[in-house]
MIMILUM-62749 format. One record per residue (C-alpha): residue number from 1; x, y, z. Coordinates in pm, 1 decimal, padded with zeros to 6 digits. Example, Ala and Ser with C-alpha at 12.3 -4.5 7.8 and 13.67 -1.06 7.14 Angstrom:
% MIMILUM-62749
   resi       east      north         up
      1    01230.0   -00450.0    00780.0
      2    01367.0   -00106.0    00714.0
% end
This chain:
% MIMILUM-62749
   resi       east      north         up
      1   -03307.0    02136.2   -01668.1
      2   -03646.2    02027.3   -01824.4
      3   -03787.5    01690.1   -01666.6
      4   -03619.4    01471.8   -01951.4
      5   -03269.6    01555.8   -01827.0
      6   -03048.3    01375.8   -01565.6
      7   -02661.3    01414.2   -01502.4
      8   -02441.2    01130.0   -01514.9
      9   -02065.2    01081.7   -01395.7
     10   -01819.5    00909.5   -01576.1
     11   -01558.4    00712.1   -01338.4
     12   -01237.5    00601.5   -01500.2
     13   -00932.6    00397.1   -01465.0
     14   -00666.2    00500.8   -01705.2
     15   -00332.9    00344.8   -01795.7
     16   -00111.1    00664.4   -01841.6
     17    00152.3    00564.6   -02011.8
     18   -00075.8    00411.5   -02304.4
     19   -00331.9    00660.2   -02231.4
     20   -00621.4    00380.2   -02268.8
     21   -00897.7    00299.2   -02041.7
     22   -00881.1   -00002.4   -01751.8
     23   -01214.4    00032.7   -01623.5
     24   -01508.8    00248.8   -01632.9
     25   -01838.7    00306.3   -01460.4
     26   -02133.4    00539.7   -01523.9
     27   -02371.6    00657.8   -01253.6
     28   -02588.4    00906.3   -01121.8
     29   -02413.9    01201.2   -01078.7
     30   -02447.5    01194.7   -00691.9
     31   -02239.0    00879.0   -00654.7
     32   -02000.3    00948.6   -00461.6
     33   -01669.6    00911.6   -00629.2
     34   -01460.6    00766.0   -00391.0
     35   -01714.0    00436.4   -00350.8
     36   -01751.4    00395.3   -00707.5
     37   -01346.2    00376.9   -00710.8
     38   -01352.8    00108.9   -00425.9
     39   -01612.7   -00061.1   -00636.8
     40   -01389.4   -00050.4   -00925.3
     41   -01046.8   -00150.7   -00799.6
     42   -01238.2   -00478.7   -00656.4
     43   -01360.6   -00543.3   -00969.6
     44   -01015.2   -00510.3   -01147.6
     45   -00924.5   -00729.7   -00888.9
     46   -01140.5   -01035.5   -01040.8
     47   -01144.6   -00921.9   -01371.7
     48   -00813.7   -00841.8   -01460.9
     49   -00578.8   -00863.7   -01159.1
     50   -00260.2   -00850.6   -01365.6
     51   -00357.1   -00468.8   -01398.7
     52   -00356.5   -00421.4   -01058.5
     53    00001.5   -00625.0   -00997.7
     54    00174.5   -00425.4   -01265.8
     55    00033.5   -00093.8   -01124.0
     56    00291.4    00117.3   -00956.9
     57    00100.1    00461.1   -00877.8
     58   -00249.9    00570.0   -00899.8
     59   -00280.2    00959.2   -00958.4
     60   -00593.0    01141.4   -00867.6
     61   -00760.6    01444.1   -00767.1
     62   -00839.9    01505.2   -00369.9
     63   -01187.8    01612.9   -00457.4
     64   -01338.5    01243.9   -00401.3
     65   -01036.5    01056.4   -00352.4
     66   -00863.5    01239.1   -00009.3
     67   -00980.4    00878.2    00112.9
     68   -00735.2    00738.0    00429.7
     69   -00929.7    00350.4    00336.0
     70   -00863.9    00379.3   -00007.4
     71   -00484.7    00479.3    00039.6
     72   -00407.6    00234.1    00251.9
     73   -00622.2    00007.4    00055.6
     74   -00386.1    00064.9   -00243.0
     75   -00099.2    00027.9   -00054.8
     76   -00115.0   -00243.3    00140.5
     77   -00348.1   -00470.6   -00043.5
     78   -00176.1   -00382.5   -00359.5
     79    00183.7   -00210.8   -00278.5
     80    00006.9    00063.2   -00542.0
     81    00132.6    00387.6   -00466.6
     82   -00123.2    00642.6   -00426.1
     83   -00026.3    01049.7   -00541.8
     84   -00344.5    01230.6   -00432.0
     85   -00338.2    01601.3   -00313.5
     86   -00493.4    01588.2    00061.7
     87   -00694.6    01848.9    00179.6
     88   -00465.2    02069.9    00460.7
     89   -00644.4    01925.3    00785.2
     90   -00320.9    01846.8    00990.9
     91   -00289.0    02050.6    01310.2
     92    00066.0    01898.4    01378.7
     93    00347.6    02193.6    01280.9
     94    00533.0    01942.5    01103.7
     95    00491.3    01949.6    00679.9
     96    00506.6    01565.5    00660.1
     97    00381.8    01236.8    00750.7
     98    00464.4    00881.0    00729.3
     99    00110.3    00745.1    00560.6
    100    00012.8    00386.5    00652.1
    101    00146.2    00076.0    00764.3
    102    00454.6   -00028.4    00583.1
    103    00531.6   -00402.4    00579.4
    104    00695.0   -00378.4    00244.1
    105    00995.9   -00212.3    00381.3
    106    00935.7    00082.1    00156.2
    107    00795.9    00466.5    00382.8
    108    00617.9    00694.7    00226.3
    109    00612.2    01033.8    00310.6
    110    00333.1    01283.1    00187.6
    111    00407.5    01658.0    00263.6
    112    00097.8    01793.8    00072.1
    113    00288.1    01914.7   -00266.0
    114    00160.0    01616.7   -00486.8
    115    00551.8    01501.8   -00408.8
    116    00596.4    01131.5   -00281.0
    117    00884.6    01066.4   -00139.4
    118    01035.1    00707.3   -00075.7
% end
């Protein structure tokens, strides 16, 4: 690449039912996806809280979104089920685990297969 080139990354939140963008941000390619996700969700809280209120699930790849704080924030603060394939770092032989603090009376079990069980 020449000196005149630069690389950017598009961070995008899309309504999967209607296939429309809800929020986007263009940053340097080196910016962290998960940090931008936290910021964008914070933006939605202020700008379009109704979008978060009607959101049931957030699907994302594990590349940048396998983040415990983001998963807990989505579930505990907004009641949004995070559907994010996790990195296989568990040491326990049990292939399932309960996620987060379940104050809403629904237990989420993640089994590493991109399926969420309630």
